mmCIF file of the C-alpha atoms, coordinates in Angstrom:
data_MODEL
# 
_entry.id   MODEL 
# 
loop_
_atom_site.group_PDB 
_atom_site.id 
_atom_site.type_symbol 
_atom_site.label_atom_id 
_atom_site.label_alt_id 
_atom_site.label_comp_id 
_atom_site.label_asym_id 
_atom_site.label_entity_id 
_atom_site.label_seq_id 
_atom_site.pdbx_PDB_ins_code 
_atom_site.Cartn_x 
_atom_site.Cartn_y 
_atom_site.Cartn_z 
_atom_site.occupancy 
_atom_site.B_iso_or_equiv 
_atom_site.pdbx_formal_charge 
_atom_site.auth_seq_id 
_atom_site.auth_comp_id 
_atom_site.auth_asym_id 
_atom_site.auth_atom_id 
_atom_site.pdbx_PDB_model_num 
ATOM 1   C CA . MET A 1 1   ? 49.723 -6.564 18.141 1.00 0.00 ? 1   MET A CA 1 
ATOM 2   C CA . PRO A 1 2   ? 52.438 -5.038 16.115 1.00 0.00 ? 2   PRO A CA 1 
ATOM 3   C CA . GLN A 1 3   ? 54.562 -2.085 17.561 1.00 0.00 ? 3   GLN A CA 1 
ATOM 4   C CA . LYS A 1 4   ? 54.973 1.629  15.779 1.00 0.00 ? 4   LYS A CA 1 
ATOM 5   C CA . THR A 1 5   ? 58.285 2.125  14.621 1.00 0.00 ? 5   THR A CA 1 
ATOM 6   C CA . ASN A 1 6   ? 60.255 5.029  15.756 1.00 0.00 ? 6   ASN A CA 1 
ATOM 7   C CA . ASP A 1 7   ? 59.077 7.581  12.732 1.00 0.00 ? 7   ASP A CA 1 
ATOM 8   C CA . PHE A 1 8   ? 55.547 6.191  12.766 1.00 0.00 ? 8   PHE A CA 1 
ATOM 9   C CA . ASP A 1 9   ? 54.503 9.563  13.537 1.00 0.00 ? 9   ASP A CA 1 
ATOM 10  C CA . ARG A 1 10  ? 56.421 11.178 11.105 1.00 0.00 ? 10  ARG A CA 1 
ATOM 11  C CA . VAL A 1 11  ? 55.275 9.188  8.280  1.00 0.00 ? 11  VAL A CA 1 
ATOM 12  C CA . PHE A 1 12  ? 51.728 8.808  9.328  1.00 0.00 ? 12  PHE A CA 1 
ATOM 13  C CA . GLY A 1 13  ? 51.799 13.072 8.362  1.00 0.00 ? 13  GLY A CA 1 
ATOM 14  C CA . GLU A 1 14  ? 53.916 12.800 5.182  1.00 0.00 ? 14  GLU A CA 1 
ATOM 15  C CA . LYS A 1 15  ? 51.177 10.210 4.420  1.00 0.00 ? 15  LYS A CA 1 
ATOM 16  C CA . LEU A 1 16  ? 48.123 11.736 4.837  1.00 0.00 ? 16  LEU A CA 1 
ATOM 17  C CA . ALA A 1 17  ? 50.140 15.374 3.095  1.00 0.00 ? 17  ALA A CA 1 
ATOM 18  C CA . GLN A 1 18  ? 50.573 13.429 0.203  1.00 0.00 ? 18  GLN A CA 1 
ATOM 19  C CA . LEU A 1 19  ? 47.267 11.247 0.100  1.00 0.00 ? 19  LEU A CA 1 
ATOM 20  C CA . HIS A 1 20  ? 45.418 15.137 0.840  1.00 0.00 ? 20  HIS A CA 1 
ATOM 21  C CA . LYS A 1 21  ? 47.549 15.959 -2.832 1.00 0.00 ? 21  LYS A CA 1 
ATOM 22  C CA . THR A 1 22  ? 45.299 13.767 -4.865 1.00 0.00 ? 22  THR A CA 1 
ATOM 23  C CA . SER A 1 23  ? 42.686 15.864 -6.120 1.00 0.00 ? 23  SER A CA 1 
ATOM 24  C CA . ALA A 1 24  ? 39.762 15.828 -8.379 1.00 0.00 ? 24  ALA A CA 1 
ATOM 25  C CA . ALA A 1 25  ? 35.918 17.565 -8.356 1.00 0.00 ? 25  ALA A CA 1 
ATOM 26  C CA . PHE A 1 26  ? 34.538 18.044 -4.962 1.00 0.00 ? 26  PHE A CA 1 
ATOM 27  C CA . GLY A 1 27  ? 32.162 14.951 -4.409 1.00 0.00 ? 27  GLY A CA 1 
ATOM 28  C CA . PHE A 1 28  ? 33.079 11.807 -5.190 1.00 0.00 ? 28  PHE A CA 1 
ATOM 29  C CA . THR A 1 29  ? 31.709 8.947  -7.838 1.00 0.00 ? 29  THR A CA 1 
ATOM 30  C CA . GLU A 1 30  ? 29.376 7.987  -5.448 1.00 0.00 ? 30  GLU A CA 1 
ATOM 31  C CA . ASP A 1 31  ? 28.044 7.993  -1.929 1.00 0.00 ? 31  ASP A CA 1 
ATOM 32  C CA . ASN A 1 32  ? 28.694 5.887  1.148  1.00 0.00 ? 32  ASN A CA 1 
ATOM 33  C CA . TYR A 1 33  ? 28.678 6.338  4.691  1.00 0.00 ? 33  TYR A CA 1 
ATOM 34  C CA . ILE A 1 34  ? 30.021 8.240  7.577  1.00 0.00 ? 34  ILE A CA 1 
ATOM 35  C CA . GLY A 1 35  ? 28.877 5.188  10.771 1.00 0.00 ? 35  GLY A CA 1 
ATOM 36  C CA . SER A 1 36  ? 25.805 3.949  9.412  1.00 0.00 ? 36  SER A CA 1 
ATOM 37  C CA . LEU A 1 37  ? 24.737 7.234  8.228  1.00 0.00 ? 37  LEU A CA 1 
ATOM 38  C CA . PRO A 1 38  ? 24.300 8.032  4.606  1.00 0.00 ? 38  PRO A CA 1 
ATOM 39  C CA . GLN A 1 39  ? 27.038 10.682 2.827  1.00 0.00 ? 39  GLN A CA 1 
ATOM 40  C CA . TYR A 1 40  ? 26.247 12.361 0.091  1.00 0.00 ? 40  TYR A CA 1 
ATOM 41  C CA . ASN A 1 41  ? 28.471 12.655 -2.543 1.00 0.00 ? 41  ASN A CA 1 
ATOM 42  C CA . THR A 1 42  ? 26.826 14.683 -5.077 1.00 0.00 ? 42  THR A CA 1 
ATOM 43  C CA . GLU A 1 43  ? 30.189 16.716 -7.457 1.00 0.00 ? 43  GLU A CA 1 
ATOM 44  C CA . GLU A 1 44  ? 30.169 20.650 -6.302 1.00 0.00 ? 44  GLU A CA 1 
ATOM 45  C CA . PRO A 1 45  ? 31.858 23.047 -7.683 1.00 0.00 ? 45  PRO A CA 1 
ATOM 46  C CA . HIS A 1 46  ? 33.787 24.395 -5.045 1.00 0.00 ? 46  HIS A CA 1 
ATOM 47  C CA . ALA A 1 47  ? 34.529 23.666 -1.305 1.00 0.00 ? 47  ALA A CA 1 
ATOM 48  C CA . VAL A 1 48  ? 31.265 26.030 -0.026 1.00 0.00 ? 48  VAL A CA 1 
ATOM 49  C CA . SER A 1 49  ? 28.450 24.505 -1.830 1.00 0.00 ? 49  SER A CA 1 
ATOM 50  C CA . PHE A 1 50  ? 29.937 20.884 -1.220 1.00 0.00 ? 50  PHE A CA 1 
ATOM 51  C CA . TYR A 1 51  ? 30.784 21.471 2.383  1.00 0.00 ? 51  TYR A CA 1 
ATOM 52  C CA . ILE A 1 52  ? 26.638 23.194 3.177  1.00 0.00 ? 52  ILE A CA 1 
ATOM 53  C CA . ASN A 1 53  ? 25.013 20.965 0.313  1.00 0.00 ? 53  ASN A CA 1 
ATOM 54  C CA . GLN A 1 54  ? 26.751 17.499 0.645  1.00 0.00 ? 54  GLN A CA 1 
ATOM 55  C CA . ARG A 1 55  ? 27.323 17.272 4.177  1.00 0.00 ? 55  ARG A CA 1 
ATOM 56  C CA . LEU A 1 56  ? 25.780 20.444 6.878  1.00 0.00 ? 56  LEU A CA 1 
ATOM 57  C CA . GLU A 1 57  ? 22.224 20.331 5.208  1.00 0.00 ? 57  GLU A CA 1 
ATOM 58  C CA . PRO A 1 58  ? 21.944 16.657 4.625  1.00 0.00 ? 58  PRO A CA 1 
ATOM 59  C CA . GLN A 1 59  ? 22.790 16.363 8.774  1.00 0.00 ? 59  GLN A CA 1 
ATOM 60  C CA . PHE A 1 60  ? 20.234 19.383 9.273  1.00 0.00 ? 60  PHE A CA 1 
ATOM 61  C CA . LYS A 1 61  ? 17.541 17.855 7.907  1.00 0.00 ? 61  LYS A CA 1 
ATOM 62  C CA . LEU A 1 62  ? 18.203 14.125 9.585  1.00 0.00 ? 62  LEU A CA 1 
ATOM 63  C CA . ALA A 1 63  ? 18.544 16.303 12.979 1.00 0.00 ? 63  ALA A CA 1 
ATOM 64  C CA . ARG A 1 64  ? 15.136 17.835 12.213 1.00 0.00 ? 64  ARG A CA 1 
ATOM 65  C CA . GLU A 1 65  ? 13.571 14.866 11.539 1.00 0.00 ? 65  GLU A CA 1 
ATOM 66  C CA . ARG A 1 66  ? 14.648 13.233 14.871 1.00 0.00 ? 66  ARG A CA 1 
ATOM 67  C CA . GLY A 1 67  ? 13.418 16.672 17.172 1.00 0.00 ? 67  GLY A CA 1 
ATOM 68  C CA . TYR A 1 68  ? 16.639 19.162 16.546 1.00 0.00 ? 68  TYR A CA 1 
ATOM 69  C CA . THR A 1 69  ? 16.057 22.376 15.656 1.00 0.00 ? 69  THR A CA 1 
ATOM 70  C CA . PHE A 1 70  ? 18.673 24.401 14.587 1.00 0.00 ? 70  PHE A CA 1 
ATOM 71  C CA . GLU A 1 71  ? 18.331 28.445 13.671 1.00 0.00 ? 71  GLU A CA 1 
ATOM 72  C CA . ASN A 1 72  ? 19.254 31.441 11.490 1.00 0.00 ? 72  ASN A CA 1 
ATOM 73  C CA . LEU A 1 73  ? 20.955 28.705 9.339  1.00 0.00 ? 73  LEU A CA 1 
ATOM 74  C CA . ASN A 1 74  ? 21.134 31.073 6.452  1.00 0.00 ? 74  ASN A CA 1 
ATOM 75  C CA . ASP A 1 75  ? 23.159 33.527 8.197  1.00 0.00 ? 75  ASP A CA 1 
ATOM 76  C CA . PHE A 1 76  ? 25.551 31.018 9.287  1.00 0.00 ? 76  PHE A CA 1 
ATOM 77  C CA . TYR A 1 77  ? 25.561 29.816 6.256  1.00 0.00 ? 77  TYR A CA 1 
ATOM 78  C CA . LYS A 1 78  ? 26.187 33.491 4.703  1.00 0.00 ? 78  LYS A CA 1 
ATOM 79  C CA . SER A 1 79  ? 28.995 33.622 7.421  1.00 0.00 ? 79  SER A CA 1 
ATOM 80  C CA . ILE A 1 80  ? 30.725 30.476 7.298  1.00 0.00 ? 80  ILE A CA 1 
ATOM 81  C CA . GLU A 1 81  ? 31.346 31.441 2.819  1.00 0.00 ? 81  GLU A CA 1 
ATOM 82  C CA . LYS A 1 82  ? 34.074 33.650 3.688  1.00 0.00 ? 82  LYS A CA 1 
ATOM 83  C CA . LEU A 1 83  ? 35.937 31.472 5.738  1.00 0.00 ? 83  LEU A CA 1 
ATOM 84  C CA . ILE A 1 84  ? 35.652 28.360 4.243  1.00 0.00 ? 84  ILE A CA 1 
ATOM 85  C CA . PRO A 1 85  ? 39.179 28.720 1.621  1.00 0.00 ? 85  PRO A CA 1 
ATOM 86  C CA . ASP A 1 86  ? 39.511 28.306 -2.030 1.00 0.00 ? 86  ASP A CA 1 
ATOM 87  C CA . GLU A 1 87  ? 41.413 25.229 -2.169 1.00 0.00 ? 87  GLU A CA 1 
ATOM 88  C CA . PRO A 1 88  ? 41.750 22.331 -4.787 1.00 0.00 ? 88  PRO A CA 1 
ATOM 89  C CA . ALA A 1 89  ? 39.402 19.431 -3.332 1.00 0.00 ? 89  ALA A CA 1 
ATOM 90  C CA . ALA A 1 90  ? 41.644 16.784 -1.427 1.00 0.00 ? 90  ALA A CA 1 
ATOM 91  C CA . LEU A 1 91  ? 41.366 12.567 -1.048 1.00 0.00 ? 91  LEU A CA 1 
ATOM 92  C CA . ILE A 1 92  ? 39.938 12.371 1.953  1.00 0.00 ? 92  ILE A CA 1 
ATOM 93  C CA . HIS A 1 93  ? 39.753 9.462  4.629  1.00 0.00 ? 93  HIS A CA 1 
ATOM 94  C CA . GLY A 1 94  ? 36.448 11.033 5.663  1.00 0.00 ? 94  GLY A CA 1 
ATOM 95  C CA . ASP A 1 95  ? 36.216 9.718  8.856  1.00 0.00 ? 95  ASP A CA 1 
ATOM 96  C CA . LEU A 1 96  ? 39.716 9.781  10.655 1.00 0.00 ? 96  LEU A CA 1 
ATOM 97  C CA . TRP A 1 97  ? 39.627 9.369  14.112 1.00 0.00 ? 97  TRP A CA 1 
ATOM 98  C CA . SER A 1 98  ? 42.498 7.476  16.145 1.00 0.00 ? 98  SER A CA 1 
ATOM 99  C CA . GLY A 1 99  ? 39.912 4.226  15.738 1.00 0.00 ? 99  GLY A CA 1 
ATOM 100 C CA . ASN A 1 100 ? 40.427 4.343  11.920 1.00 0.00 ? 100 ASN A CA 1 
ATOM 101 C CA . PHE A 1 101 ? 44.444 3.782  11.360 1.00 0.00 ? 101 PHE A CA 1 
ATOM 102 C CA . MET A 1 102 ? 46.141 0.697  12.700 1.00 0.00 ? 102 MET A CA 1 
ATOM 103 C CA . VAL A 1 103 ? 49.825 -0.357 12.919 1.00 0.00 ? 103 VAL A CA 1 
ATOM 104 C CA . SER A 1 104 ? 50.767 -2.957 9.751  1.00 0.00 ? 104 SER A CA 1 
ATOM 105 C CA . GLU A 1 105 ? 53.548 -5.806 10.547 1.00 0.00 ? 105 GLU A CA 1 
ATOM 106 C CA . ALA A 1 106 ? 55.528 -3.192 9.276  1.00 0.00 ? 106 ALA A CA 1 
ATOM 107 C CA . GLY A 1 107 ? 54.888 -1.291 11.999 1.00 0.00 ? 107 GLY A CA 1 
ATOM 108 C CA . LYS A 1 108 ? 54.168 1.370  10.031 1.00 0.00 ? 108 LYS A CA 1 
ATOM 109 C CA . PRO A 1 109 ? 50.142 3.682  10.325 1.00 0.00 ? 109 PRO A CA 1 
ATOM 110 C CA . VAL A 1 110 ? 47.626 2.270  7.635  1.00 0.00 ? 110 VAL A CA 1 
ATOM 111 C CA . LEU A 1 111 ? 43.725 3.869  7.478  1.00 0.00 ? 111 LEU A CA 1 
ATOM 112 C CA . ILE A 1 112 ? 40.877 2.071  8.048  1.00 0.00 ? 112 ILE A CA 1 
ATOM 113 C CA . ASP A 1 113 ? 36.746 2.014  7.785  1.00 0.00 ? 113 ASP A CA 1 
ATOM 114 C CA . PRO A 1 114 ? 37.062 5.330  5.278  1.00 0.00 ? 114 PRO A CA 1 
ATOM 115 C CA . ALA A 1 115 ? 34.356 7.908  4.510  1.00 0.00 ? 115 ALA A CA 1 
ATOM 116 C CA . THR A 1 116 ? 36.641 8.425  1.232  1.00 0.00 ? 116 THR A CA 1 
ATOM 117 C CA . CYS A 1 117 ? 35.889 11.444 -1.176 1.00 0.00 ? 117 CYS A CA 1 
ATOM 118 C CA . TYR A 1 118 ? 37.411 14.475 -2.798 1.00 0.00 ? 118 TYR A CA 1 
ATOM 119 C CA . ALA A 1 119 ? 36.822 17.443 -0.035 1.00 0.00 ? 119 ALA A CA 1 
ATOM 120 C CA . PRO A 1 120 ? 38.378 20.339 1.342  1.00 0.00 ? 120 PRO A CA 1 
ATOM 121 C CA . ARG A 1 121 ? 41.484 18.696 3.605  1.00 0.00 ? 121 ARG A CA 1 
ATOM 122 C CA . GLU A 1 122 ? 40.965 20.748 6.853  1.00 0.00 ? 122 GLU A CA 1 
ATOM 123 C CA . MET A 1 123 ? 38.086 18.151 7.221  1.00 0.00 ? 123 MET A CA 1 
ATOM 124 C CA . ASP A 1 124 ? 40.431 15.277 7.663  1.00 0.00 ? 124 ASP A CA 1 
ATOM 125 C CA . LEU A 1 125 ? 42.053 17.235 10.192 1.00 0.00 ? 125 LEU A CA 1 
ATOM 126 C CA . ALA A 1 126 ? 39.736 18.544 11.998 1.00 0.00 ? 126 ALA A CA 1 
ATOM 127 C CA . LEU A 1 127 ? 37.939 15.314 12.605 1.00 0.00 ? 127 LEU A CA 1 
ATOM 128 C CA . MET A 1 128 ? 42.195 14.267 14.341 1.00 0.00 ? 128 MET A CA 1 
ATOM 129 C CA . ARG A 1 129 ? 41.416 17.089 16.319 1.00 0.00 ? 129 ARG A CA 1 
ATOM 130 C CA . LEU A 1 130 ? 38.177 16.583 17.669 1.00 0.00 ? 130 LEU A CA 1 
ATOM 131 C CA . PHE A 1 131 ? 38.690 12.731 19.135 1.00 0.00 ? 131 PHE A CA 1 
ATOM 132 C CA . GLY A 1 132 ? 42.711 12.931 19.929 1.00 0.00 ? 132 GLY A CA 1 
ATOM 133 C CA . GLY A 1 133 ? 44.806 10.158 19.664 1.00 0.00 ? 133 GLY A CA 1 
ATOM 134 C CA . PHE A 1 134 ? 47.461 12.107 17.215 1.00 0.00 ? 134 PHE A CA 1 
ATOM 135 C CA . SER A 1 135 ? 50.628 13.302 18.331 1.00 0.00 ? 135 SER A CA 1 
ATOM 136 C CA . ASP A 1 136 ? 51.916 16.896 17.391 1.00 0.00 ? 136 ASP A CA 1 
ATOM 137 C CA . THR A 1 137 ? 54.175 15.241 15.144 1.00 0.00 ? 137 THR A CA 1 
ATOM 138 C CA . VAL A 1 138 ? 51.816 13.876 12.813 1.00 0.00 ? 138 VAL A CA 1 
ATOM 139 C CA . PHE A 1 139 ? 50.648 17.183 12.473 1.00 0.00 ? 139 PHE A CA 1 
ATOM 140 C CA . ASP A 1 140 ? 53.937 19.422 12.085 1.00 0.00 ? 140 ASP A CA 1 
ATOM 141 C CA . ARG A 1 141 ? 55.100 16.815 9.034  1.00 0.00 ? 141 ARG A CA 1 
ATOM 142 C CA . TYR A 1 142 ? 51.920 17.087 7.594  1.00 0.00 ? 142 TYR A CA 1 
ATOM 143 C CA . GLU A 1 143 ? 52.222 20.806 7.825  1.00 0.00 ? 143 GLU A CA 1 
ATOM 144 C CA . GLN A 1 144 ? 56.054 20.965 6.462  1.00 0.00 ? 144 GLN A CA 1 
ATOM 145 C CA . VAL A 1 145 ? 54.715 19.198 3.530  1.00 0.00 ? 145 VAL A CA 1 
ATOM 146 C CA . PHE A 1 146 ? 51.804 20.663 2.621  1.00 0.00 ? 146 PHE A CA 1 
ATOM 147 C CA . PRO A 1 147 ? 51.025 23.518 4.454  1.00 0.00 ? 147 PRO A CA 1 
ATOM 148 C CA . LEU A 1 148 ? 47.640 24.800 5.233  1.00 0.00 ? 148 LEU A CA 1 
ATOM 149 C CA . ALA A 1 149 ? 45.784 27.790 4.152  1.00 0.00 ? 149 ALA A CA 1 
ATOM 150 C CA . GLU A 1 150 ? 46.234 30.534 6.035  1.00 0.00 ? 150 GLU A CA 1 
ATOM 151 C CA . ASP A 1 151 ? 44.068 30.804 9.490  1.00 0.00 ? 151 ASP A CA 1 
ATOM 152 C CA . TRP A 1 152 ? 43.259 27.104 9.595  1.00 0.00 ? 152 TRP A CA 1 
ATOM 153 C CA . LYS A 1 153 ? 42.848 27.193 13.114 1.00 0.00 ? 153 LYS A CA 1 
ATOM 154 C CA . GLU A 1 154 ? 39.862 29.403 13.080 1.00 0.00 ? 154 GLU A CA 1 
ATOM 155 C CA . ARG A 1 155 ? 38.055 26.415 11.470 1.00 0.00 ? 155 ARG A CA 1 
ATOM 156 C CA . VAL A 1 156 ? 38.967 23.455 13.045 1.00 0.00 ? 156 VAL A CA 1 
ATOM 157 C CA . LYS A 1 157 ? 35.209 24.158 14.832 1.00 0.00 ? 157 LYS A CA 1 
ATOM 158 C CA . LEU A 1 158 ? 33.727 25.267 11.728 1.00 0.00 ? 158 LEU A CA 1 
ATOM 159 C CA . TRP A 1 159 ? 34.791 21.556 10.237 1.00 0.00 ? 159 TRP A CA 1 
ATOM 160 C CA . GLN A 1 160 ? 34.026 19.645 13.607 1.00 0.00 ? 160 GLN A CA 1 
ATOM 161 C CA . LEU A 1 161 ? 30.401 20.471 13.077 1.00 0.00 ? 161 LEU A CA 1 
ATOM 162 C CA . TYR A 1 162 ? 29.661 18.234 10.408 1.00 0.00 ? 162 TYR A CA 1 
ATOM 163 C CA . TYR A 1 163 ? 31.361 15.439 12.543 1.00 0.00 ? 163 TYR A CA 1 
ATOM 164 C CA . ILE A 1 164 ? 29.077 16.395 15.618 1.00 0.00 ? 164 ILE A CA 1 
ATOM 165 C CA . LEU A 1 165 ? 26.154 16.444 13.772 1.00 0.00 ? 165 LEU A CA 1 
ATOM 166 C CA . VAL A 1 166 ? 26.599 12.630 12.488 1.00 0.00 ? 166 VAL A CA 1 
ATOM 167 C CA . HIS A 1 167 ? 26.942 12.244 16.447 1.00 0.00 ? 167 HIS A CA 1 
ATOM 168 C CA . VAL A 1 168 ? 24.079 14.232 17.630 1.00 0.00 ? 168 VAL A CA 1 
ATOM 169 C CA . ASN A 1 169 ? 21.838 11.789 14.637 1.00 0.00 ? 169 ASN A CA 1 
ATOM 170 C CA . LEU A 1 170 ? 23.438 9.001  15.952 1.00 0.00 ? 170 LEU A CA 1 
ATOM 171 C CA . PHE A 1 171 ? 23.664 9.288  19.839 1.00 0.00 ? 171 PHE A CA 1 
ATOM 172 C CA . GLY A 1 172 ? 21.807 12.651 20.316 1.00 0.00 ? 172 GLY A CA 1 
ATOM 173 C CA . GLY A 1 173 ? 22.372 14.183 24.289 1.00 0.00 ? 173 GLY A CA 1 
ATOM 174 C CA . HIS A 1 174 ? 25.568 16.833 24.410 1.00 0.00 ? 174 HIS A CA 1 
ATOM 175 C CA . TYR A 1 175 ? 26.751 16.680 20.562 1.00 0.00 ? 175 TYR A CA 1 
ATOM 176 C CA . TYR A 1 176 ? 23.535 18.827 20.246 1.00 0.00 ? 176 TYR A CA 1 
ATOM 177 C CA . ALA A 1 177 ? 24.632 21.236 22.377 1.00 0.00 ? 177 ALA A CA 1 
ATOM 178 C CA . SER A 1 178 ? 27.725 21.338 21.162 1.00 0.00 ? 178 SER A CA 1 
ATOM 179 C CA . ALA A 1 179 ? 26.460 22.018 17.843 1.00 0.00 ? 179 ALA A CA 1 
ATOM 180 C CA . LYS A 1 180 ? 24.446 24.529 18.643 1.00 0.00 ? 180 LYS A CA 1 
ATOM 181 C CA . ALA A 1 181 ? 27.174 26.164 19.976 1.00 0.00 ? 181 ALA A CA 1 
ATOM 182 C CA . ILE A 1 182 ? 29.687 26.092 17.225 1.00 0.00 ? 182 ILE A CA 1 
ATOM 183 C CA . ILE A 1 183 ? 26.778 27.546 15.145 1.00 0.00 ? 183 ILE A CA 1 
ATOM 184 C CA . ARG A 1 184 ? 26.623 30.654 17.539 1.00 0.00 ? 184 ARG A CA 1 
ATOM 185 C CA . ASN A 1 185 ? 30.458 31.449 17.266 1.00 0.00 ? 185 ASN A CA 1 
ATOM 186 C CA . TYR A 1 186 ? 30.421 31.364 13.323 1.00 0.00 ? 186 TYR A CA 1 
ATOM 187 C CA . SER A 1 187 ? 26.554 33.145 12.624 1.00 0.00 ? 187 SER A CA 1 
# 
C-alpha cells in the first residue's frame, strides 16, 4: 500500500479548493447516483433552489414512501433560504467521505467514486466533517486557498442533512432521528 507524502493533507486541501473553483450553473449534464440512490441534477438558478429541489425534496419524497415523515418542511425551507450564501456553483465531488479517497503510487491524494455536480462547495466540506477521517490541515489549507463565506460553521449541519437523508433512505434507524433534529434546529 502506498504511503502518504509528508505534504499529503496540505495538497489535499489545495487540490480540493482548486476543484471547487471550477464553476458552471447549479446542476450537471446528467443525473447520477449517491450510493445506490438516484441523484437529480436538473439545472437551477441558485444554491437555495438547487439544494431544496434537487437534493432535499427527492430524499424527503423517498423517505415518505418508506414510511418516514417530516413535518413543517415549508417553514424549514423558508428559514434556510436566508442562510445559504449566494456563491457561484462549484464542481464538487458530491460523496466525499474518507472511503472515497486513496493514496496514489506517488503518495498523493486521489478522489474516487464521485457523485459529481455543480453545487454549493460547502456540501463537500460538511460531508467530510460528518464521518471524520480528514485532518485539520486539509481544512486549514482549503480555507487559505479558497476562504469560505461568513458563518459557514452555522451551515455545516444544514449541508449534512442531505447525506443523512440519503442514509435514512438506505439504512433507516438512528439517521431518521438525526435528520429530524437538524430540521428542528433550522426551523
